FIGU-926704 format. One record per residue (C-alpha): residue in three letters; x, y, z. Coordinates in Angstrom, 3 decimals, always signed. Layout:
> ALA_X_Y_Z
...
This chain:
> MET_+14.753_+10.931_-9.586
> GLY_+14.252_+9.432_-13.036
> ARG_+11.807_+6.728_-13.983
> ASP_+13.124_+3.376_-12.753
> PRO_+12.652_+0.921_-15.660
> GLU_+12.456_-2.143_-13.403
> VAL_+9.728_-0.547_-11.297
> ALA_+7.866_+0.492_-14.439
> ALA_+8.101_-3.042_-15.795
> TYR_+6.799_-4.482_-12.536
> ILE_+3.818_-2.132_-12.478
> GLU_+2.934_-3.282_-15.996
> THR_+2.730_-6.864_-14.733
> LEU_-0.111_-5.770_-12.416
> LYS_-2.284_-4.791_-15.373
> LYS_-4.338_-7.983_-15.475
> SER_-6.057_-8.659_-12.166
> PRO_-7.323_-12.231_-11.737
> SER_-10.934_-11.330_-10.900
> GLU_-13.508_-8.691_-11.781
> TYR_-14.042_-8.310_-8.037
> LEU_-10.462_-7.159_-7.528
> PHE_-10.275_-3.470_-8.378
> ASN_-7.068_-2.510_-10.188
> PRO_-6.368_+1.135_-9.288
> TRP_-3.480_+1.567_-11.751
> PHE_-5.315_+0.372_-14.847
> GLN_-9.023_+0.654_-14.034
> THR_-11.288_+3.627_-13.466
> ASP_-13.801_+3.694_-10.640
> PRO_-16.580_+5.465_-12.579
> GLU_-18.692_+6.233_-9.524
> ASN_-15.939_+7.561_-7.280
> ASP_-12.990_+8.761_-9.374
> ARG_-12.646_+12.520_-9.744
> ILE_-11.005_+12.470_-13.173
> LYS_-10.797_+10.035_-16.066
> GLU_-6.994_+10.076_-15.818
> ALA_-7.154_+8.653_-12.278
> PRO_-5.405_+5.356_-13.142
> GLU_-2.523_+7.286_-14.727
> VAL_-2.187_+9.427_-11.590
> ARG_-2.117_+6.331_-9.384
> ARG_+0.498_+4.661_-11.601
> ARG_+2.663_+7.766_-11.452
> GLN_+2.420_+7.931_-7.672
> LEU_+3.245_+4.248_-7.226
> GLN_+6.168_+4.606_-9.642
> ALA_+7.574_+7.506_-7.618
> TYR_+7.006_+5.778_-4.280
> LEU_+8.782_+2.552_-5.241
> SER_+11.539_+4.158_-7.327
> GLU_+12.571_+6.534_-4.543
> ARG_+13.110_+3.577_-2.196
> ARG_+15.135_+1.339_-4.501
> GLY_+18.557_+0.719_-2.992
> LYS_+17.544_+2.433_+0.263
> ALA_+14.756_+0.317_+1.771
> ARG_+15.651_-2.116_+4.542
> ILE_+12.148_-3.077_+5.716
> LEU_+9.218_-4.398_+3.662
> LEU_+5.943_-4.186_+5.608
> ILE_+3.581_-6.464_+3.706
> ALA_-0.096_-6.687_+4.630
> GLU_-3.027_-8.580_+3.145
> ALA_-4.630_-6.556_+0.354
> LEU_-5.258_-3.042_-0.905
> GLY_-8.072_-1.134_+0.842
> TYR_-10.673_+1.274_-0.517
> GLN_-9.694_+4.059_+1.900
> GLY_-6.023_+3.772_+1.010
> GLY_-4.402_+2.387_-2.123
> HIS_-7.666_+2.272_-4.077
> PHE_-7.302_+6.032_-4.582
> THR_-3.572_+6.703_-3.982
> GLY_-2.166_+3.644_-5.752
> ILE_+0.095_+2.995_-2.744
> ALA_-0.459_+0.311_-0.104
> MET_-1.499_+1.493_+3.370
> THR_-1.337_+5.122_+2.243
> SER_-4.317_+7.465_+2.218
> GLU_-5.147_+10.651_+0.365
> ARG_-5.154_+12.553_+3.663
> ILE_-1.419_+11.839_+3.933
> LEU_-0.703_+12.865_+0.339
> LEU_-2.718_+16.054_+0.715
> GLY_-0.835_+17.115_+3.850
> HIS_-3.741_+16.809_+6.279
> GLN_-1.858_+14.532_+8.680
> ARG_+1.404_+16.431_+8.988
> GLU_+0.510_+18.475_+12.065
> LYS_-1.099_+15.708_+14.112
> TYR_+0.958_+12.678_+13.055
> GLY_+4.147_+14.179_+11.631
> VAL_+3.522_+12.624_+8.220
> GLY_+3.279_+14.598_+4.995
> PRO_+3.419_+13.999_+1.246
> ASP_+7.218_+14.333_+1.279
> SER_+7.306_+11.296_+3.579
> VAL_+5.793_+9.284_+0.706
> PHE_+7.526_+10.654_-2.406
> ARG_+9.174_+13.847_-3.658
> SER_+9.670_+13.462_-7.390
> VAL_+6.050_+14.059_-8.469
> THR_+3.218_+16.258_-7.267
> PRO_+0.682_+14.320_-5.153
> GLU_-2.907_+14.278_-6.380
> ARG_-6.222_+13.019_-5.073
> THR_-8.265_+10.815_-7.393
> SER_-11.462_+10.473_-5.326
> ARG_-14.401_+12.807_-5.851
> HIS_-14.847_+15.525_-3.251
> SER_-18.365_+14.201_-2.706
> VAL_-16.875_+10.912_-1.460
> ASN_-14.858_+12.709_+1.228
> ARG_-14.194_+16.449_+1.284
> LEU_-10.662_+16.197_+2.716
> GLY_-9.736_+13.038_+0.822
> MET_-10.003_+9.430_+1.912
> SER_-8.543_+8.483_+5.299
> GLU_-7.594_+4.894_+6.146
> PRO_-7.119_+3.930_+9.821
> THR_-4.415_+1.380_+8.962
> ALA_-2.496_+3.974_+6.947
> THR_-2.678_+6.494_+9.784
> ILE_-1.429_+3.958_+12.337
> VAL_+1.401_+2.614_+10.172
> TRP_+2.763_+5.973_+9.021
> GLY_+2.268_+7.459_+12.488
> ALA_+4.233_+4.607_+14.057
> LEU_+7.134_+5.119_+11.659
> ALA_+7.194_+8.822_+12.539
> ASP_+6.960_+8.180_+16.304
> LEU_+9.806_+5.675_+16.205
> GLY_+12.008_+7.919_+14.100
> ILE_+12.216_+5.355_+11.292
> ASP_+13.171_+6.945_+7.974
> PRO_+10.144_+6.300_+5.721
> TYR_+12.443_+5.914_+2.737
> ARG_+13.941_+2.822_+4.358
> VAL_+10.485_+1.212_+4.478
> VAL_+8.260_-0.061_+1.667
> LEU_+4.592_-0.850_+2.209
> TRP_+3.016_-3.536_+0.045
> ASN_+0.327_-6.245_-0.014
> ALA_+0.271_-9.991_-0.595
> VAL_-2.702_-9.333_-2.900
> PRO_-1.753_-6.089_-4.670
> TRP_-5.290_-5.327_-5.902
> HIS_-8.377_-4.219_-3.935
> PRO_-10.960_-6.922_-3.047
> TRP_-14.432_-5.360_-2.792
> ARG_-17.831_-6.759_-1.835
> THR_-20.425_-7.363_-4.499
> GLY_-23.592_-5.595_-3.498
> ASN_-21.649_-3.022_-1.466
> GLY_-19.819_-1.352_-4.323
> ARG_-16.156_-0.478_-4.613
> LEU_-16.197_+1.578_-1.421
> SER_-15.952_-1.616_+0.603
> ASN_-13.358_-4.163_+1.663
> ARG_-13.391_-7.917_+2.028
> THR_-10.910_-10.642_+2.862
> PRO_-9.321_-12.055_-0.304
> ASN_-10.279_-15.649_-1.002
> ARG_-7.897_-18.573_-1.501
> LYS_-7.689_-18.209_-5.286
> GLU_-6.946_-14.500_-4.982
> MET_-4.213_-15.134_-2.420
> GLU_-2.714_-17.725_-4.758
> ALA_-2.876_-15.273_-7.671
> GLY_-0.958_-12.743_-5.600
> LEU_+1.946_-15.103_-4.883
> GLY_+3.685_-14.594_-8.220
> LYS_+3.359_-10.820_-7.962
> LEU_+4.695_-10.901_-4.413
> ARG_+7.697_-12.956_-5.514
> GLU_+8.454_-10.462_-8.291
> PHE_+8.012_-7.522_-5.928
> LEU_+10.592_-8.926_-3.499
> THR_+13.224_-8.944_-6.263
> LEU_+12.965_-5.136_-6.480
> PHE_+14.262_-4.837_-2.903
> PRO_+16.724_-7.700_-2.351
> GLU_+18.465_-5.981_+0.580
> ALA_+15.262_-5.437_+2.569
> GLN_+13.776_-7.586_+5.366
> PRO_+10.205_-8.754_+4.634
> VAL_+7.862_-8.348_+7.607
> ALA_+4.403_-9.918_+7.491
> VAL_+1.645_-7.618_+8.751
> GLY_-1.035_-10.124_+9.737
> ARG_-1.426_-13.871_+9.292
> LYS_-2.531_-13.929_+5.643
> CYS_+0.676_-12.343_+4.453
> GLN_+2.698_-14.568_+6.760
> GLN_+1.176_-17.567_+5.004
> SER_+1.985_-16.126_+1.574
> LEU_+5.621_-15.481_+2.445
> SER_+5.880_-18.970_+3.957
> LEU_+4.632_-20.445_+0.672
> LEU_+7.486_-18.604_-1.028
> GLY_+9.907_-20.493_+1.222
> MET_+10.467_-17.719_+3.730
> ASP_+10.266_-17.573_+7.514
> PRO_+9.405_-13.884_+7.899
> LEU_+9.190_-11.654_+10.909
> HIS_+5.549_-11.166_+11.846
> VAL_+3.727_-8.225_+13.424
> ARG_+0.115_-7.871_+14.465
> HIS_-2.094_-6.124_+11.925
> PRO_-3.030_-2.717_+13.363
> ALA_-6.738_-3.091_+12.519
> ASN_-9.373_-4.306_+14.985
> GLY_-7.557_-3.251_+18.131
> GLY_-4.117_-4.392_+17.015
> ALA_-2.475_-0.945_+16.936
> PRO_-0.673_-1.153_+20.332
> ALA_+0.797_-4.579_+19.543
> PHE_+1.807_-3.416_+16.059
> ARG_+3.634_-0.389_+17.444
> ASN_+5.340_-2.387_+20.201
> GLN_+6.557_-5.096_+17.838
> LEU_+7.793_-2.524_+15.329
> LYS_+9.677_-0.753_+18.120
> GLN_+11.119_-4.036_+19.391
> TRP_+12.677_-4.894_+16.045
> PHE_+13.329_-1.572_+14.338
> GLY_+12.899_+1.277_+16.830
Protein backbone atom coordinates (compact mmCIF):
# COMPACT_ATOMS: atom_id res chain seq x y z
CA MET A 1 0.00 0.00 0.00
CA GLY A 2 1.30 3.45 -0.90
CA ARG A 3 1.79 6.35 1.45
CA ASP A 4 -1.60 7.88 2.27
CA PRO A 5 -1.15 11.68 1.97
CA GLU A 6 -3.98 12.48 4.39
CA VAL A 7 -2.49 10.20 7.04
CA ALA A 8 0.94 11.72 6.47
CA ALA A 9 -0.50 15.21 6.82
CA TYR A 10 -2.25 14.26 10.05
CA ILE A 11 0.92 12.81 11.56
CA GLU A 12 2.70 16.09 10.80
CA THR A 13 0.11 17.93 12.89
CA LEU A 14 1.26 15.90 15.92
CA LYS A 15 4.76 17.37 15.70
CA LYS A 16 4.27 20.04 18.36
CA SER A 17 3.19 18.54 21.67
CA PRO A 18 1.71 21.04 24.14
CA SER A 19 4.03 20.22 27.06
CA GLU A 20 7.61 19.13 27.65
CA TYR A 21 6.15 16.43 29.90
CA LEU A 22 4.31 14.85 26.99
CA PHE A 23 6.75 12.65 25.09
CA ASN A 24 6.26 12.78 21.32
CA PRO A 25 7.42 9.40 19.97
CA TRP A 26 7.19 10.39 16.28
CA PHE A 27 9.31 13.53 16.50
CA GLN A 28 11.34 13.19 19.70
CA THR A 29 14.15 10.86 20.70
CA ASP A 30 14.24 9.22 24.11
CA PRO A 31 18.02 9.50 24.61
CA GLU A 32 18.14 7.14 27.58
CA ASN A 33 15.98 4.37 26.16
CA ASP A 34 15.94 4.54 22.35
CA ARG A 35 18.07 1.95 20.56
CA ILE A 36 18.85 4.08 17.51
CA LYS A 37 18.88 7.77 16.69
CA GLU A 38 16.40 7.16 13.86
CA ALA A 39 13.80 5.89 16.35
CA PRO A 40 11.29 8.72 15.70
CA GLU A 41 11.44 8.01 11.96
CA VAL A 42 10.78 4.31 12.59
CA ARG A 43 7.79 5.14 14.79
CA ARG A 44 6.39 7.56 12.19
CA ARG A 45 6.73 4.92 9.50
CA GLN A 46 4.95 2.32 11.61
CA LEU A 47 2.10 4.67 12.51
CA GLN A 48 1.78 5.68 8.85
CA ALA A 49 1.47 2.03 7.80
CA TYR A 50 -0.95 1.17 10.60
CA LEU A 51 -3.38 4.00 9.86
CA SER A 52 -3.07 3.89 6.07
CA GLU A 53 -3.85 0.17 5.89
CA ARG A 54 -7.12 0.75 7.75
CA ARG A 55 -8.43 3.71 5.76
CA GLY A 56 -11.72 2.79 4.13
CA LYS A 57 -11.86 -0.52 6.02
CA ALA A 58 -12.13 0.36 9.71
CA ARG A 59 -15.56 0.23 11.34
CA ILE A 60 -14.55 0.56 15.00
CA LEU A 61 -12.38 3.22 16.66
CA LEU A 62 -11.26 2.14 20.14
CA ILE A 63 -10.07 5.35 21.78
CA ALA A 64 -8.40 5.31 25.19
CA GLU A 65 -6.85 8.02 27.34
CA ALA A 66 -3.21 8.54 26.40
CA LEU A 67 -0.14 6.84 24.99
CA GLY A 68 1.77 4.57 27.41
CA TYR A 69 5.49 3.98 27.86
CA GLN A 70 5.17 0.20 27.39
CA GLY A 71 3.20 0.60 24.18
CA GLY A 72 3.08 3.52 21.77
CA HIS A 73 6.09 5.26 23.31
CA PHE A 74 8.28 2.76 21.43
CA THR A 75 6.01 1.46 18.62
CA GLY A 76 4.34 4.74 17.68
CA ILE A 77 0.95 2.98 17.74
CA ALA A 78 -1.65 3.29 20.51
CA MET A 79 -2.18 0.23 22.72
CA THR A 80 0.39 -1.74 20.72
CA SER A 81 3.59 -3.13 22.19
CA GLU A 82 6.92 -4.18 20.73
CA ARG A 83 6.24 -7.77 21.80
CA ILE A 84 3.36 -7.83 19.30
CA LEU A 85 5.43 -6.29 16.50
CA LEU A 86 8.30 -8.68 17.13
CA GLY A 87 6.05 -11.75 16.94
CA HIS A 88 6.39 -12.81 20.58
CA GLN A 89 2.63 -12.92 21.18
CA ARG A 90 1.52 -14.89 18.15
CA GLU A 91 1.59 -18.34 19.74
CA LYS A 92 -0.08 -17.47 23.03
CA TYR A 93 -2.52 -14.75 21.96
CA GLY A 94 -2.89 -15.27 18.21
CA VAL A 95 -1.56 -11.79 17.45
CA GLY A 96 1.44 -11.10 15.25
CA PRO A 97 3.02 -8.19 13.38
CA ASP A 98 0.82 -8.88 10.34
CA SER A 99 -2.20 -8.16 12.55
CA VAL A 100 -0.86 -4.60 12.92
CA PHE A 101 0.50 -3.74 9.46
CA ARG A 102 1.97 -5.47 6.40
CA SER A 103 3.44 -2.77 4.19
CA VAL A 104 6.61 -2.10 6.22
CA THR A 105 8.99 -4.21 8.27
CA PRO A 106 8.33 -3.89 12.02
CA GLU A 107 11.20 -2.65 14.17
CA ARG A 108 11.85 -2.22 17.87
CA THR A 109 13.11 1.18 19.01
CA SER A 110 13.80 0.42 22.69
CA ARG A 111 17.24 -0.64 23.87
CA HIS A 112 17.68 -4.33 24.62
CA SER A 113 18.83 -3.32 28.10
CA VAL A 114 15.36 -1.87 28.76
CA ASN A 115 13.68 -5.20 27.98
CA ARG A 116 15.37 -8.08 26.17
CA LEU A 117 12.26 -9.23 24.28
CA GLY A 118 10.90 -5.74 23.68
CA MET A 119 8.42 -3.76 25.73
CA SER A 120 5.16 -5.45 26.72
CA GLU A 121 2.07 -3.46 27.70
CA PRO A 122 -0.74 -5.23 29.60
CA THR A 123 -3.42 -3.06 27.96
CA ALA A 124 -2.06 -3.87 24.50
CA THR A 125 -2.03 -7.59 25.24
CA ILE A 126 -5.62 -7.54 26.51
CA VAL A 127 -6.99 -5.42 23.65
CA TRP A 128 -5.31 -7.30 20.81
CA GLY A 129 -6.01 -10.64 22.49
CA ALA A 130 -9.70 -9.78 22.80
CA LEU A 131 -9.93 -8.90 19.11
CA ALA A 132 -8.33 -12.23 18.22
CA ASP A 133 -10.57 -14.22 20.61
CA LEU A 134 -13.72 -12.61 19.24
CA GLY A 135 -12.68 -13.13 15.63
CA ILE A 136 -12.77 -9.39 14.90
CA ASP A 137 -10.68 -8.48 11.86
CA PRO A 138 -7.96 -6.18 13.25
CA TYR A 139 -8.01 -4.17 10.03
CA ARG A 140 -11.58 -3.12 10.82
CA VAL A 141 -10.41 -1.62 14.13
CA VAL A 142 -8.24 1.43 14.82
CA LEU A 143 -6.69 2.06 18.22
CA TRP A 144 -6.08 5.66 19.26
CA ASN A 145 -5.92 8.00 22.26
CA ALA A 146 -7.71 11.17 23.32
CA VAL A 147 -4.25 12.54 24.18
CA PRO A 148 -2.04 11.20 21.37
CA TRP A 149 1.25 11.84 23.19
CA HIS A 150 2.76 10.06 26.22
CA PRO A 151 2.35 11.76 29.64
CA TRP A 152 5.27 10.82 31.91
CA ARG A 153 6.08 11.60 35.54
CA THR A 154 8.78 14.09 36.36
CA GLY A 155 11.22 12.47 38.72
CA ASN A 156 10.39 9.00 37.37
CA GLY A 157 11.73 9.45 33.86
CA ARG A 158 10.10 8.59 30.57
CA LEU A 159 9.59 4.96 31.55
CA SER A 160 6.54 5.96 33.55
CA ASN A 161 2.90 6.86 33.00
CA ARG A 162 0.58 9.41 34.54
CA THR A 163 -2.96 10.61 34.02
CA PRO A 164 -3.06 13.57 31.63
CA ASN A 165 -4.14 16.81 33.27
CA ARG A 166 -7.03 19.04 32.20
CA LYS A 167 -4.92 21.25 29.92
CA GLU A 168 -3.43 18.22 28.20
CA MET A 169 -6.87 16.69 27.65
CA GLU A 170 -8.03 20.00 26.18
CA ALA A 171 -4.97 20.12 23.91
CA GLY A 172 -5.84 16.66 22.62
CA LEU A 173 -9.37 17.62 21.58
CA GLY A 174 -8.38 19.26 18.30
CA LYS A 175 -6.17 16.32 17.35
CA LEU A 176 -8.94 13.89 18.21
CA ARG A 177 -11.40 15.81 16.04
CA GLU A 178 -8.96 15.71 13.11
CA PHE A 179 -8.28 12.01 13.66
CA LEU A 180 -11.98 11.16 13.43
CA THR A 181 -12.15 12.72 9.95
CA LEU A 182 -9.71 10.06 8.69
CA PHE A 183 -12.26 7.33 9.46
CA PRO A 184 -15.72 8.82 8.86
CA GLU A 185 -17.40 5.41 8.44
CA ALA A 186 -16.15 4.05 11.77
CA GLN A 187 -17.95 3.95 15.15
CA PRO A 188 -16.00 5.70 17.94
CA VAL A 189 -15.90 3.69 21.18
CA ALA A 190 -14.57 5.31 24.35
CA VAL A 191 -12.22 3.08 26.33
CA GLY A 192 -12.50 4.58 29.81
CA ARG A 193 -14.16 7.70 31.20
CA LYS A 194 -11.55 10.28 30.16
CA CYS A 195 -12.01 9.54 26.49
CA GLN A 196 -15.77 9.44 26.93
CA GLN A 197 -15.59 12.99 28.24
CA SER A 198 -13.44 14.10 25.30
CA LEU A 199 -15.80 12.64 22.72
CA SER A 200 -18.76 14.20 24.54
CA LEU A 201 -17.07 17.61 24.31
CA LEU A 202 -16.89 17.05 20.55
CA GLY A 203 -20.68 16.70 20.53
CA MET A 204 -20.79 12.92 20.43
CA ASP A 205 -22.60 10.33 22.53
CA PRO A 206 -20.17 7.43 22.09
CA LEU A 207 -20.38 3.81 23.05
CA HIS A 208 -18.33 3.23 26.19
CA VAL A 209 -16.36 0.21 27.39
CA ARG A 210 -14.46 -0.34 30.61
CA HIS A 211 -10.73 0.29 30.37
CA PRO A 212 -8.98 -3.09 30.64
CA ALA A 213 -6.43 -1.84 33.20
CA ASN A 214 -6.80 -2.28 36.97
CA GLY A 215 -9.01 -5.35 36.84
CA GLY A 216 -11.21 -4.14 34.00
CA ALA A 217 -10.22 -6.83 31.47
CA PRO A 218 -13.28 -9.12 31.93
CA ALA A 219 -15.73 -6.22 31.59
CA PHE A 220 -13.83 -4.89 28.56
CA ARG A 221 -13.99 -8.25 26.81
CA ASN A 222 -17.67 -8.78 27.64
CA GLN A 223 -18.70 -5.34 26.41
CA LEU A 224 -16.67 -5.73 23.23
CA LYS A 225 -18.32 -9.10 22.61
CA GLN A 226 -21.77 -7.66 23.32
CA TRP A 227 -21.44 -4.98 20.66
CA PHE A 228 -19.04 -6.39 18.09
CA GLY A 229 -18.49 -10.11 18.72
